[in-house]
C-alpha positions, 0 to 999 in steps of 0.5 A: 873324060872332060872335067864336069863342074857341078851345076850351080846355076838356073835355066828357065824353061822354054815355051816352045818344045818338039820331039825331035827332027827328022833326018832331013833336018839333021846338021850337014855331014851328021853321019861323018861328025859322029865318026869323027868324034867316036874316032877321036875318042878312040884315040883319047883312050889309047893316049898317054893321058887315056884310061887304058894305060892305068896301072894303079890306085892308091889311097894315102894314109895321114902322114908318111906313105913309102912307095916303091916295088917292094912289098913292105911299102905302103904303096906298092908300085910294079916291079919295074920301079925300084924297091924303094922310090921314096914317101908321100907326106900328107899333112892337112891339105897338103901332099909332099913327095920326098924322093930316095937318094940315088933314084932318078924321078923327073918332073918336066924333064928334070930330077926331083928330091922333094916338091909339093904335089898339085892334086888334079882338082886344084889345077894342072896335076904335078906328074912325075915319071920313072921309065914308062912309069907316070903318077900324080895325086888326085882328091876325091870325096863329097869335100875333096877330103881323100888323096890317092896316087894314080899310076900309069904305064905308057907301056901297058898292054891294055892300051897296046893291043886296044882295038875299039869299042863295039857301038850300036848303028848311028841312028838319028832317031836318037838325036832328040830335042830337049828343053830346059826346065826348071825344077821347083822346088830344087831337087839333090842328085844323089850320086854313088861312086865305084869307090863307096862315096855319095857325092850330093848335087843340088839341081834346079833345072832338068832337060825334058824330051820325048821318045816313043811317045813318052816324055822323060827328064834327064838331070845334069850333074855337072858342065864343062865349057859350053856342054852339060854332063849327064850320067844315065842308066837304061835297060841295056845295062849289064847285057848290051851295055856297061853295067854302071851306065854311060855318060853324055855331053849335051850342049847348053840350051840355047836362049829359047831353052832348047837343045839336043841330046844325041844318044848316039854320042852315049859312052862307057865311063872310065870304069869300063876300061880300068879298076883304077878309076874313081867313076860316079854312077847314075843318080836314080833320077836319071835310070831311064825305063826304055832301052837305049840302043844307041852309043857305046856298047859295053867293053870286054868284061867292065870292072 
């Protein structure tokens, strides 16, 4: 999943608005582009930085946190790790790793004895490795006040035996035109997460669109490059799609305030694939009353 920055800007409403184009007005090679997008997503899930190889998530306590495979460590790594590998030291807003003598942990192919760990929200995270294991620091919470260690195993069976995600048939009717509308007064999106936090995001813009003769709105909760990030829920959740809602990226509105929401690209959050993700959940404003029978269906039993 791309990292979505919070929205802190306004988009003015456009005067013109239509409820969507017909399939004859679709971009050239539309169906091929959806297949390409889907295939790239499946490859990403299986990649070294994908969600299928996560093997652990450990929250740090202030001070020293011993880690290794022994049960008396603060952080118990898999059995393939040495019994005692070292310790993480969390002091103020800094996490340092101190590797035990005789344990060859690598960073960029070079042995590590002690170094400061850059977290995922502070730039390119510091990734350490031992055998097939990879780990790095994440920061979470409304003010990034929580530090954790996310662990990957490149030999994880979930990645090795992954065969794909079932989808609804691609249907151009689910590609709908939307306009940016100014929200006055600004609203606050309360976005719960699976780890118990509630993130509050002020929003002053929504995307308004029409489906099945009714008008609806979706509120972006972040942006990434030229796209807006949306978390939404609908009545297909639990039975047909992931119970925690789905994610969607939408191109930013053009100079006339118009864009397209393509529900054929609705996809499962990381938490559908692993219990070691920290997914946000849909805010109340983004709970659609209509069944969105487009995009990815649920994967396995979910988490």
